[in-house]
N, C-alpha and C positions, 0 to 999 in steps of 0.2 A: 735802632729799632723804634718804630713809632707807636705811641700809646695814645689813643683818642677815646674820650668819653662823650657819649651823645645822649641827650635827653630831649624829648619832644622834637625830634628832627633837627636839633641844634647842637653844635659842638660846644661843650661846656668846659672841656679841659683837653689840652694837647701837650704831650710831653714826649721825650725821646730818651733812649739810653744808648750807650755806645756798645758796639760789637766789632770784632775783628775776625778775620779768617786766618786760620793757621795753615801750615804747609799741606795739610790734607784737605783743605778747603772746608773745614768744620767751622761753624759759627761759634765764637767764644764771647760771652758777655764780658764787658770791661767795667771796672770800678771808675767812678767819676774822678777819683784822686789820680788815677793813671792817665786820665785824658784832660788834665787841667789846662794845658796849652790850647787844646782844641776848643774847650769851653770858652776860654778867654777870647779866642779869635772869633768864635761865633757870636759872642756878646757884642764885640766891637762891630761886626758886620750887621747885626740885627737892629742896631739903633736907628739906622736910616729908614727902617720900615715901621718904626714906632713900636717895636716890641722889646720886651726885656726877658731875660732868661734867668730863672731861679732854680738853684739846685735843691732838690728834695730827695734825700737818700741817694740812690743811684740813678735817679732820673733828672732830666733837665726840663722844667716846665716852661712853656712859652706863654707869655702874657702880652696881650696887645692893649694898648691904651685906647679907651673909647673915643 
């Protein structure tokens, strides 16, 4: 799930949290601790785009180097 904060028509913060779907196709929020392997993989993949991922609570914040 994407979380975006916008101020003065500019994105000032972009983050995401993990969700999964159960057998009844219900969306279930997931704790970051339960998705650590996915966070690690995304961190590795994001470096080539000049971004870093920082865990804050149950969100992963995307930071791009200027």
